VEXNUVO-714419 format. One record per residue (C-alpha): residue number from 1; residue in three letters; x negated, y negated, z. Coordinates in pm, 1 decimal. Each point is the difference from the previous one (the first is absolute). Example, Ala and Ser with C-alpha at 12.3 -4.5 7.8 and 13.67 -1.06 7.14 Angstrom:
2
(1 "ALA" (-1230.0 450.0 780.0))
(2 "SER" (-137.0 -344.0 -66.0))
END
This chain:
498
(1 "MET" (-434.6 1856.2 6023.5))
(2 "GLN" (295.4 -50.5 230.3))
(3 "GLN" (324.3 3.7 -197.4))
(4 "THR" (285.7 -183.8 171.2))
(5 "LEU" (212.2 -97.5 -299.7))
(6 "HIS" (293.1 167.1 -167.4))
(7 "GLN" (-8.7 50.9 -373.9))
(8 "ILE" (247.2 -175.5 -227.9))
(9 "PRO" (117.7 242.8 -273.6))
(10 "TYR" (-96.5 -116.1 -347.8))
(11 "GLY" (358.1 51.2 -119.2))
(12 "SER" (113.7 -252.7 259.5))
(13 "ARG" (-274.3 -240.0 -103.1))
(14 "SER" (120.6 13.4 -362.5))
(15 "ALA" (360.9 -69.4 101.9))
(16 "ILE" (-109.2 -299.1 208.2))
(17 "LYS" (-205.8 -135.2 -290.6))
(18 "ARG" (305.2 10.2 -227.4))
(19 "LYS" (205.2 -200.4 251.1))
(20 "ILE" (-279.6 -253.6 42.1))
(21 "GLU" (-23.1 -53.6 -376.0))
(22 "GLU" (362.5 -114.7 -3.3))
(23 "ILE" (-93.2 -303.9 214.4))
(24 "ASP" (-209.1 -214.8 -232.2))
(25 "SER" (32.7 -336.3 179.9))
(26 "PHE" (105.9 -160.6 325.8))
(27 "GLU" (296.6 -150.6 -187.7))
(28 "SER" (142.0 350.2 -45.3))
(29 "LEU" (32.5 33.8 377.8))
(30 "PRO" (331.2 -125.8 150.7))
(31 "LEU" (-159.7 -254.2 230.4))
(32 "MET" (171.2 -331.2 76.4))
(33 "ASP" (-79.9 -289.5 -232.2))
(34 "GLU" (-190.1 -190.3 267.3))
(35 "VAL" (-215.4 307.1 70.6))
(36 "GLN" (-72.0 34.0 -371.6))
(37 "ARG" (-104.7 -365.7 -12.3))
(38 "ALA" (-225.9 50.6 300.4))
(39 "ILE" (-179.4 282.6 -180.2))
(40 "LYS" (-76.0 -231.3 -293.3))
(41 "ASP" (-67.1 -324.8 184.5))
(42 "ALA" (-179.9 116.2 312.1))
(43 "LEU" (-181.1 296.2 -157.7))
(44 "PRO" (-81.3 -105.3 -358.1))
(45 "ASP" (-270.7 265.5 -34.8))
(46 "LEU" (273.2 264.6 -20.6))
(47 "ASP" (123.5 -131.9 -333.2))
(48 "TYR" (-249.8 196.8 -203.6))
(49 "ARG" (105.0 342.0 120.5))
(50 "ARG" (294.6 219.3 85.1))
(51 "PRO" (85.8 120.7 352.9))
(52 "THR" (-251.3 245.8 140.6))
(53 "PRO" (111.4 363.5 47.7))
(54 "ALA" (44.2 -63.5 373.2))
(55 "GLN" (222.5 -299.2 -69.1))
(56 "ALA" (192.0 184.6 -272.2))
(57 "VAL" (94.3 287.3 232.3))
(58 "ALA" (49.3 -195.3 324.8))
(59 "ILE" (195.7 -309.1 -102.7))
(60 "PRO" (289.7 181.5 -174.3))
(61 "ALA" (26.1 247.9 288.2))
(62 "MET" (14.0 -269.6 265.8))
(63 "LEU" (257.5 -186.4 -207.0))
(64 "GLY" (215.1 314.1 4.0))
(65 "LEU" (-37.7 87.5 -368.7))
(66 "SER" (-149.7 346.4 40.7))
(67 "GLN" (-3.8 278.7 253.5))
(68 "THR" (-257.8 276.9 6.3))
(69 "LYS" (52.2 154.1 341.0))
(70 "ARG" (-227.7 269.6 132.1))
(71 "ARG" (193.5 208.3 248.4))
(72 "THR" (-194.9 190.7 259.2))
(73 "LYS" (92.4 180.2 316.4))
(74 "GLY" (2.3 -256.7 275.5))
(75 "ASN" (116.0 3.4 359.1))
(76 "LYS" (109.5 -361.8 13.3))
(77 "PRO" (268.2 -142.3 -229.8))
(78 "GLU" (-50.2 -350.5 -131.9))
(79 "LYS" (211.2 -287.7 125.4))
(80 "ASP" (316.1 -51.9 -202.3))
(81 "GLY" (-55.8 -268.3 -261.0))
(82 "LEU" (-380.6 12.8 23.4))
(83 "GLU" (-187.5 54.3 -324.3))
(84 "SER" (-361.1 109.5 41.9))
(85 "PHE" (-269.6 0.0 -267.5))
(86 "LEU" (-358.6 115.8 -26.5))
(87 "LEU" (-197.5 -185.7 -266.7))
(88 "ALA" (-299.7 219.0 -72.0))
(89 "ALA" (-217.2 -190.6 -246.8))
(90 "GLU" (-367.6 -24.9 -79.0))
(91 "THR" (-203.9 -286.2 143.1))
(92 "GLY" (0.5 -325.1 -193.9))
(93 "SER" (341.2 72.6 -151.1))
(94 "GLY" (181.4 -315.5 110.3))
(95 "LYS" (188.3 143.9 297.2))
(96 "THR" (34.2 -341.8 165.7))
(97 "LEU" (222.0 -135.9 -277.2))
(98 "ALA" (170.6 338.2 -28.8))
(99 "TYR" (158.7 -49.0 342.2))
(100 "LEU" (2.1 -380.1 30.2))
(101 "LEU" (213.0 -65.9 -308.9))
(102 "PRO" (293.3 230.2 92.0))
(103 "VAL" (-14.9 -109.2 365.7))
(104 "ILE" (20.9 -367.6 -94.4))
(105 "ASP" (278.3 77.7 -247.2))
(106 "ALA" (198.7 178.5 272.3))
(107 "ILE" (-52.7 -285.3 246.7))
(108 "LYS" (129.5 -260.4 -243.8))
(109 "ARG" (304.0 211.7 -92.4))
(110 "GLU" (85.7 53.9 367.4))
(111 "GLU" (-49.8 -370.6 60.9))
(112 "ALA" (248.3 -87.2 -276.0))
(113 "ILE" (259.4 242.8 138.9))
(114 "GLU" (-42.7 -133.3 354.2))
(115 "LYS" (34.3 -355.1 -124.9))
(116 "GLU" (333.1 79.6 -164.2))
(117 "GLU" (120.9 180.7 312.8))
(118 "LEU" (-110.0 -289.7 219.1))
(119 "ILE" (191.3 -252.3 -212.7))
(120 "ALA" (312.2 215.6 16.9))
(121 "GLN" (-37.9 44.0 376.0))
(122 "GLU" (-47.8 -372.1 57.5))
(123 "GLN" (312.7 -73.3 -200.3))
(124 "GLN" (201.0 247.7 207.9))
(125 "GLU" (-136.4 -140.5 326.4))
(126 "ALA" (74.8 -356.5 -112.5))
(127 "GLU" (359.1 94.5 -80.0))
(128 "ALA" (36.6 175.9 334.9))
(129 "ARG" (-136.5 -300.3 189.6))
(130 "GLU" (239.7 -232.6 -173.9))
(131 "LYS" (292.1 217.1 106.5))
(132 "GLU" (-113.7 19.4 363.1))
(133 "LYS" (-122.9 -355.4 29.6))
(134 "SER" (336.9 -144.8 94.1))
(135 "ASN" (63.0 266.7 266.0))
(136 "ASP" (-347.0 45.8 154.3))
(137 "ILE" (-152.1 -321.7 136.5))
(138 "PHE" (-300.0 186.9 143.3))
(139 "SER" (-118.1 147.3 -329.3))
(140 "ALA" (-368.8 -53.3 -74.2))
(141 "SER" (-256.5 126.7 -247.4))
(142 "ALA" (-233.8 278.6 109.3))
(143 "PRO" (-348.2 -128.0 89.1))
(144 "LYS" (-272.3 57.0 -259.1))
(145 "LEU" (-275.2 248.4 71.3))
(146 "ASN" (-340.2 -135.9 86.3))
(147 "LYS" (-185.0 141.1 -299.1))
(148 "ALA" (-331.2 -138.0 119.6))
(149 "THR" (-12.2 267.0 272.1))
(150 "ASP" (170.7 276.8 -194.9))
(151 "PRO" (-193.7 240.3 -225.5))
(152 "ALA" (43.4 -60.9 -370.3))
(153 "ARG" (139.0 352.7 -51.1))
(154 "PRO" (-138.8 72.2 -347.1))
(155 "ARG" (192.4 200.5 -257.1))
(156 "ALA" (-311.1 183.8 -121.8))
(157 "VAL" (-315.2 117.6 177.8))
(158 "ILE" (-319.5 103.1 -179.3))
(159 "LEU" (-259.3 193.1 200.7))
(160 "VAL" (-363.0 22.6 -115.3))
(161 "PRO" (-310.3 133.4 178.8))
(162 "SER" (-226.0 -307.1 4.3))
(163 "ALA" (-0.1 -376.4 37.2))
(164 "GLU" (-152.5 -32.4 -346.4))
(165 "LEU" (295.0 183.4 -154.9))
(166 "VAL" (240.0 -218.4 198.8))
(167 "ALA" (-159.6 -303.1 -163.8))
(168 "GLN" (3.4 155.7 -348.8))
(169 "VAL" (364.1 107.9 8.3))
(170 "GLY" (90.0 -332.7 159.1))
(171 "ALA" (-168.8 -188.0 -284.7))
(172 "VAL" (202.1 189.8 -262.2))
(173 "ALA" (322.0 -56.3 194.8))
(174 "LYS" (-75.3 -371.1 34.0))
(175 "ALA" (-61.1 -30.2 -375.3))
(176 "LEU" (338.2 158.2 -69.7))
(177 "SER" (177.2 -211.4 263.8))
(178 "HIS" (-66.4 -325.7 -184.9))
(179 "GLU" (254.7 102.9 -263.2))
(180 "VAL" (229.2 239.7 186.4))
(181 "LYS" (17.1 -206.9 318.9))
(182 "PHE" (-37.7 245.5 285.4))
(183 "ARG" (-210.6 -24.0 314.9))
(184 "ALA" (-291.3 238.5 54.7))
(185 "ALA" (-197.9 20.7 325.7))
(186 "PRO" (-335.9 181.0 -12.1))
(187 "VAL" (-137.3 50.3 352.4))
(188 "SER" (-306.6 188.3 118.9))
(189 "ALA" (-247.2 9.8 286.6))
(190 "LYS" (-208.1 -256.2 -188.4))
(191 "ASN" (271.0 -259.8 58.1))
(192 "SER" (14.8 -193.1 324.7))
(193 "ALA" (287.9 53.9 240.4))
(194 "THR" (137.6 -341.7 -94.9))
(195 "VAL" (-0.1 81.2 -372.4))
(196 "ILE" (165.8 337.5 59.9))
(197 "ARG" (270.4 -154.3 216.4))
(198 "ASN" (67.7 -283.8 -244.0))
(199 "ARG" (39.4 244.8 -288.4))
(200 "ILE" (215.3 257.3 178.6))
(201 "PHE" (207.9 -234.0 217.3))
(202 "ASN" (76.0 -230.8 -289.7))
(203 "GLU" (317.4 -204.1 37.6))
(204 "ASN" (54.2 34.6 -376.3))
(205 "GLY" (-16.9 377.4 21.8))
(206 "VAL" (-221.0 257.1 -173.1))
(207 "ASP" (98.5 235.3 -281.5))
(208 "VAL" (-313.2 215.1 -37.6))
(209 "LEU" (-237.7 76.2 288.0))
(210 "ILE" (-342.1 146.2 -87.5))
(211 "SER" (-209.4 139.7 283.3))
(212 "THR" (-207.9 286.3 135.6))
(213 "PRO" (182.5 261.2 214.3))
(214 "PRO" (-184.9 -63.6 329.3))
(215 "LEU" (70.4 -372.8 -7.5))
(216 "LEU" (365.6 29.7 -100.4))
(217 "ALA" (62.8 278.4 252.8))
(218 "SER" (-145.3 -224.1 271.4))
(219 "ILE" (223.9 -289.3 -105.4))
(220 "ALA" (307.2 224.6 -20.7))
(221 "ALA" (-64.9 128.3 353.2))
(222 "THR" (57.0 -349.3 140.5))
(223 "SER" (250.7 -116.9 -265.4))
(224 "PRO" (204.5 308.7 -101.6))
(225 "ASN" (246.1 -206.4 -202.8))
(226 "ILE" (-264.3 -79.9 -256.6))
(227 "LEU" (77.7 330.9 -175.8))
(228 "ALA" (377.5 -17.9 48.7))
(229 "ARG" (76.8 -107.7 -357.0))
(230 "VAL" (-259.3 187.9 -205.3))
(231 "THR" (154.0 165.3 -306.6))
(232 "HIS" (-322.1 80.3 -189.8))
(233 "LEU" (-311.7 151.7 157.5))
(234 "ILE" (-314.4 49.6 -211.5))
(235 "ILE" (-283.3 212.3 136.7))
(236 "ASP" (-295.6 -63.6 -230.1))
(237 "GLU" (-308.5 224.7 9.4))
(238 "ALA" (218.2 257.3 177.0))
(239 "ASP" (-281.2 255.8 17.2))
(240 "SER" (-179.5 -241.8 234.8))
(241 "LEU" (302.4 -136.6 188.4))
(242 "MET" (121.6 351.7 80.0))
(243 "ASP" (-332.2 133.8 124.2))
(244 "ARG" (-80.5 41.6 367.9))
(245 "SER" (-118.9 -357.5 59.4))
(246 "PHE" (296.5 -184.2 -154.9))
(247 "LYS" (285.4 251.0 22.7))
(248 "PRO" (126.6 -89.2 353.1))
(249 "PHE" (41.2 -366.0 -97.2))
(250 "THR" (145.8 74.2 -343.9))
(251 "THR" (260.2 244.3 128.8))
(252 "GLU" (95.7 -238.7 282.9))
(253 "ILE" (76.2 -272.6 -254.3))
(254 "LEU" (191.4 247.7 -216.7))
(255 "GLU" (214.3 109.3 293.4))
(256 "ARG" (80.6 -357.3 103.4))
(257 "ALA" (95.8 -94.9 -355.8))
(258 "THR" (203.0 314.9 -77.9))
(259 "PRO" (345.6 -124.5 116.8))
(260 "SER" (10.5 -271.6 -267.8))
(261 "LEU" (-233.5 162.0 -252.2))
(262 "LYS" (129.5 62.8 -353.5))
(263 "LYS" (-315.4 83.2 -193.1))
(264 "LEU" (-332.6 145.3 110.3))
(265 "LEU" (-295.2 13.3 -240.9))
(266 "MET" (-333.2 162.3 73.0))
(267 "CYS" (-289.4 -61.5 -238.9))
(268 "SER" (-318.1 203.7 -25.1))
(269 "ALA" (-265.3 91.9 -253.5))
(270 "THR" (-47.2 336.5 170.0))
(271 "ILE" (240.6 232.1 182.3))
(272 "PRO" (-186.9 191.6 272.5))
(273 "LYS" (166.5 307.2 142.7))
(274 "TYR" (74.4 -166.9 334.8))
(275 "LEU" (195.2 -272.4 -179.1))
(276 "ASP" (181.9 243.9 -225.9))
(277 "LYS" (101.7 210.8 300.8))
(278 "TYR" (126.6 -304.4 191.1))
(279 "LEU" (208.0 -124.8 -292.2))
(280 "ALA" (152.0 341.7 -65.8))
(281 "ALA" (111.8 24.1 363.4))
(282 "GLN" (117.4 -356.4 57.0))
(283 "PHE" (127.3 -95.6 -346.3))
(284 "PRO" (110.6 318.7 -179.3))
(285 "ASP" (186.7 -194.8 -269.3))
(286 "MET" (-282.7 -241.6 -75.0))
(287 "GLN" (-31.0 -89.6 -369.0))
(288 "ARG" (-348.7 69.7 -129.3))
(289 "LEU" (-114.7 -260.8 -250.9))
(290 "VAL" (-314.9 135.4 -159.5))
(291 "THR" (-213.7 -150.1 -274.5))
(292 "PRO" (-135.3 241.4 -263.8))
(293 "ASN" (-363.6 -75.3 86.3))
(294 "LEU" (33.0 60.9 373.1))
(295 "HIS" (-313.6 166.1 140.4))
(296 "ALA" (-179.8 -56.4 -330.1))
(297 "ILE" (-265.8 -264.0 -58.3))
(298 "PRO" (107.9 -225.7 -289.9))
(299 "ARG" (-176.8 67.5 -329.5))
(300 "ARG" (-111.6 -363.2 -7.6))
(301 "VAL" (-237.3 83.8 288.3))
(302 "GLN" (-324.1 169.9 -103.3))
(303 "LEU" (-211.2 201.6 241.0))
(304 "GLY" (-377.8 16.9 -10.3))
(305 "VAL" (-228.6 217.4 212.7))
(306 "ILE" (-354.6 -75.3 115.8))
(307 "ASP" (-211.7 287.5 133.4))
(308 "VAL" (-192.5 -163.5 283.9))
(309 "ASN" (-213.2 312.2 51.5))
(310 "LYS" (-186.0 -58.5 -328.6))
(311 "ASP" (-254.4 -261.9 -97.1))
(312 "PRO" (-31.3 -289.8 49.4))
(313 "TYR" (199.1 12.8 323.8))
(314 "ARG" (-113.4 334.5 149.9))
(315 "GLY" (283.0 11.1 250.3))
(316 "ASN" (-0.9 -371.1 91.0))
(317 "LYS" (370.4 -84.9 -31.3))
(318 "GLN" (-41.7 -359.7 114.5))
(319 "LEU" (-252.3 -63.9 -278.6))
(320 "ALA" (233.4 166.5 -252.2))
(321 "CYS" (287.1 -221.5 112.9))
(322 "ALA" (-204.9 -320.0 -26.2))
(323 "ASP" (-136.6 96.4 -341.2))
(324 "THR" (349.3 79.7 -128.7))
(325 "ILE" (131.5 -338.0 115.4))
(326 "TRP" (-291.3 -180.2 -167.5))
(327 "GLN" (72.6 182.3 -326.3))
(328 "ILE" (367.8 -99.8 18.4))
(329 "GLY" (-88.6 -359.0 84.6))
(330 "ARG" (-248.1 -41.8 -284.5))
(331 "ALA" (225.3 162.7 -259.3))
(332 "SER" (214.0 -207.6 -234.1))
(333 "SER" (309.8 -160.2 154.4))
(334 "ASP" (301.7 219.8 62.0))
(335 "TYR" (230.8 -63.4 -292.7))
(336 "ASP" (252.0 212.2 -181.1))
(337 "PRO" (150.3 -165.5 -311.2))
(338 "SER" (295.7 239.1 9.9))
(339 "GLU" (108.8 -151.4 332.2))
(340 "GLY" (3.4 -352.9 -138.2))
(341 "ARG" (-189.6 -141.5 295.7))
(342 "GLU" (-312.4 -210.4 20.6))
(343 "ALA" (-324.2 134.6 136.8))
(344 "MET" (-40.8 -34.1 376.1))
(345 "SER" (-275.9 -230.7 118.4))
(346 "VAL" (-44.8 194.6 325.1))
(347 "LYS" (-18.5 377.8 26.5))
(348 "ARG" (156.5 152.3 310.0))
(349 "ILE" (-99.7 347.5 115.2))
(350 "LEU" (133.2 220.4 279.7))
(351 "VAL" (-234.3 250.8 163.2))
(352 "PHE" (174.8 274.5 199.7))
(353 "VAL" (-160.3 190.3 287.7))
(354 "ASN" (153.2 271.4 215.7))
(355 "GLU" (-97.1 -134.2 341.9))
(356 "ARG" (57.3 -347.5 143.4))
(357 "GLU" (-354.7 -13.1 140.2))
(358 "GLU" (-142.2 30.0 -351.2))
(359 "THR" (165.5 -319.8 -122.1))
(360 "ASP" (-238.8 -231.2 188.5))
(361 "GLU" (-303.6 216.0 -75.1))
(362 "VAL" (60.7 12.0 -376.3))
(363 "ALA" (100.0 -367.5 -22.0))
(364 "LYS" (-321.9 -105.8 176.0))
(365 "TYR" (-212.0 206.4 -239.2))
(366 "LEU" (175.1 -143.2 -306.8))
(367 "ALA" (-43.4 -354.6 133.0))
(368 "LYS" (-374.4 62.7 38.2))
(369 "LYS" (-3.2 100.1 -366.5))
(370 "GLY" (138.6 -337.8 -103.7))
(371 "ILE" (364.5 104.9 -28.6))
(372 "ASP" (284.4 -210.6 138.2))
(373 "ALA" (143.1 283.5 213.7))
(374 "ILE" (220.0 -8.0 309.1))
(375 "ALA" (130.2 270.0 232.8))
(376 "PHE" (372.6 16.8 59.7))
(377 "HIS" (185.2 238.5 231.7))
(378 "ARG" (283.1 8.3 249.1))
(379 "ASP" (-226.2 -108.3 286.5))
(380 "THR" (-122.3 -311.2 -179.5))
(381 "ASP" (62.3 -310.7 211.1))
(382 "PRO" (345.5 -129.6 -104.4))
(383 "SER" (-134.0 -355.9 -9.6))
(384 "ARG" (-247.4 107.1 -270.3))
(385 "GLN" (225.8 226.1 -205.8))
(386 "ALA" (175.8 -279.9 -186.8))
(387 "LYS" (-331.7 -170.4 -74.5))
(388 "LEU" (-154.4 324.6 -126.7))
(389 "LEU" (292.6 74.8 -228.0))
(390 "ALA" (10.1 -358.0 -127.8))
(391 "SER" (-369.3 27.3 -87.2))
(392 "PHE" (58.4 325.4 -188.4))
(393 "THR" (313.0 -103.2 -189.6))
(394 "GLY" (-140.8 -339.9 -93.0))
(395 "THR" (238.5 -213.7 206.8))
(396 "GLY" (-279.4 -90.8 237.2))
(397 "LYS" (-307.1 -206.7 -86.9))
(398 "THR" (-245.2 143.3 244.0))
(399 "SER" (-171.8 337.1 -23.5))
(400 "GLU" (2.1 233.4 296.9))
(401 "ALA" (-293.3 210.2 -112.9))
(402 "SER" (-216.7 -157.4 267.0))
(403 "ASP" (230.8 143.9 265.2))
(404 "ALA" (-51.3 349.9 -131.7))
(405 "SER" (-377.9 -2.5 46.3))
(406 "PRO" (-266.9 -175.6 203.1))
(407 "ALA" (-117.2 -327.3 -151.0))
(408 "PRO" (-329.6 50.3 -184.2))
(409 "ASN" (-301.1 -218.0 79.7))
(410 "THR" (-84.4 -291.3 -225.3))
(411 "ALA" (-279.8 176.3 -183.6))
(412 "ASP" (213.6 302.2 -85.8))
(413 "ALA" (295.9 -214.5 -102.5))
(414 "SER" (-202.7 -194.5 -256.0))
(415 "ASN" (-108.7 318.6 -181.4))
(416 "LYS" (316.0 201.5 43.3))
(417 "ARG" (205.0 92.4 -306.5))
(418 "HIS" (368.3 -81.4 17.2))
(419 "LEU" (278.5 155.5 -208.4))
(420 "ALA" (215.2 -291.6 -105.0))
(421 "ASN" (372.9 7.4 -77.2))
(422 "THR" (55.1 335.4 171.5))
(423 "LYS" (180.9 54.0 331.3))
(424 "VAL" (16.3 327.0 191.1))
(425 "ILE" (208.5 126.4 291.5))
(426 "VAL" (-106.9 315.1 183.8))
(427 "THR" (300.0 156.9 169.4))
(428 "THR" (189.3 314.2 95.3))
(429 "ASP" (338.8 116.4 -127.0))
(430 "LEU" (177.1 -157.5 297.1))
(431 "GLY" (-196.2 -320.1 -33.8))
(432 "SER" (91.4 -32.8 -367.3))
(433 "ARG" (372.6 -18.6 71.4))
(434 "GLY" (99.7 -360.3 -49.6))
(435 "ILE" (-296.3 -105.2 -215.3))
(436 "ASP" (121.6 -159.4 -322.6))
(437 "THR" (-176.8 216.2 -260.5))
(438 "VAL" (176.3 -104.9 -320.3))
(439 "GLU" (-324.5 -152.0 -132.4))
(440 "VAL" (-216.6 293.8 112.5))
(441 "ARG" (-132.1 188.0 -303.9))
(442 "HIS" (-255.6 223.6 174.4))
(443 "VAL" (31.5 229.6 301.7))
(444 "ILE" (-302.9 186.2 134.2))
(445 "LEU" (63.3 309.2 211.1))
(446 "TYR" (-310.3 -8.1 217.5))
(447 "ASP" (123.7 315.5 173.5))
(448 "VAL" (194.1 279.5 -167.9))
(449 "PRO" (355.6 -21.4 141.8))
(450 "HIS" (116.5 271.4 237.7))
(451 "THR" (342.0 49.8 -163.6))
(452 "THR" (184.9 -56.0 -325.0))
(453 "ILE" (200.3 -266.7 180.8))
(454 "ASP" (-321.8 -196.6 55.5))
(455 "PHE" (-97.6 43.0 -365.2))
(456 "ILE" (334.7 -141.7 -110.7))
(457 "HIS" (-13.4 -294.6 239.2))
(458 "ARG" (-359.0 -92.9 -79.5))
(459 "LEU" (13.4 29.8 -378.2))
(460 "GLY" (343.6 -161.7 9.2))
(461 "ARG" (-153.1 -325.4 124.1))
(462 "THR" (-115.9 -70.8 -354.2))
(463 "GLY" (191.1 8.1 -327.7))
(464 "ARG" (300.5 -165.0 165.1))
(465 "MET" (294.8 -161.3 -177.2))
(466 "GLY" (-99.5 131.6 -342.8))
(467 "ARG" (-365.4 -103.9 17.5))
(468 "ARG" (-291.7 228.5 -76.8))
(469 "GLY" (-238.5 114.8 270.2))
(470 "ARG" (-289.6 227.5 75.3))
(471 "GLY" (-85.1 217.1 296.9))
(472 "ILE" (-351.9 124.4 73.9))
(473 "VAL" (-69.5 286.3 241.3))
(474 "LEU" (-340.7 32.2 165.2))
(475 "VAL" (-64.4 371.8 53.5))
(476 "GLY" (-279.4 42.2 251.1))
(477 "PRO" (-142.2 273.3 222.0))
(478 "GLY" (275.0 216.4 149.0))
(479 "ASP" (280.8 -147.4 -213.9))
(480 "ARG" (242.6 229.7 -183.6))
(481 "ALA" (-97.7 -52.3 -365.4))
(482 "ASP" (246.3 272.4 -105.9))
(483 "ILE" (292.0 -196.0 145.1))
(484 "VAL" (-106.5 -314.9 -182.1))
(485 "LYS" (-12.2 199.0 -325.6))
(486 "GLU" (353.2 135.2 59.0))
(487 "VAL" (134.5 -350.7 58.8))
(488 "ARG" (-177.6 -138.1 -305.6))
(489 "ASP" (132.8 280.2 -222.6))
(490 "ALA" (354.4 -50.2 133.3))
(491 "MET" (-22.0 -371.8 -70.0))
(492 "PHE" (-118.4 67.5 -356.7))
(493 "ARG" (303.1 225.0 -58.4))
(494 "GLY" (235.3 -247.6 168.0))
(495 "GLU" (99.8 254.4 264.1))
(496 "ALA" (86.2 -45.8 363.8))
(497 "LEU" (-282.2 50.8 246.9))
(498 "ILE" (158.9 312.2 150.5))
END
């Protein structure tokens, strides 16, 4: 098993837990009144619980209430006045709110200060004009800028790796903006050029810009001023945005925004060595905000193992996967009285494979077995991605299972069993980024993950936001059963997977 994560000492975990316990509600955080109202009005589901560990460690730090700097030997000093943070938190820990709330709070405070300064400046200019008016007959007001052709110059930029995540973060920001009154602009390659231009070149301005690095880097290349006023830069899913495919675009945006940048926050559920090395060299004074359960699967997630080599499957992993899904679908509805939520009418299951080519193959087999299954990966036609996700999450009315497999003939269709009220997505780790999995209670690991990072990401797609979940690993011919046992034992003891 490839090990690419650094251990978090258990003494440090205990100290972090004690600090988290001191924050028992959002009201205990020094956020502006309008931000507090937005939490209650726009996000009423948060009323029943306290801030998550990620929110409890990140929000106070970004508000300047705590400093836990990790000093390493670096060859590049940080810009004066720049505060950098690394939020290392397990998946499903509420990282979006952890950075959105303090960013919005900072924007509104800066806005209030600028408003006061503007009023004072206008008063001074008015007094000066009155004095010069009698002596200067050629005095005239400066022409107004044509804002319609000038970039909005957002105060905060949030970078995420996929169009789906752009939409998700944008939806949360929009919900908060109804009460706080700020302007958020989510843009991605799924938007038309007209929509992107209207959102970015908005005559009313933009406060928070949410985008993917390639798109924003392309826009900044032709409109450099768009990043001239950025004070807060959030790099979400930093392990992905700092890998070889995204890093050139991400670092280009960071460099353009650096002159005005005040706070940089990187978020990640895992800290690979390449990311840790980069941060140590470029940001030696970066504050490390770590949750106590980092690199550990939450106890609310159970892990089951199916030996595909034994009867009745005899090495047929596709049959084992289909049978497992049927058993989940026919079982009683997912309901946990301790969570105070009603049973879900539709069960949603994620099936993870290691290779992109397997997604279509497995989805087609499951569809032939009467399961509403779809394949989803990075190469899926963008025009279909939204429809597929809407079908899975329940926001769409039409099923896409027919797209995942050839249409059966009439005779077969009349006799074919169909598993009702169960929806399945077959995907890879990269494909799963951006899928809303809050309602997912079951994750099936069709292939044994290559690394502990993959284990964390896959099992972390269930049991999110305090809900219970279950992971099932299919161990077939050639799979490392000993590794699965080590992970299962570590989860039972509540230990990190390294």
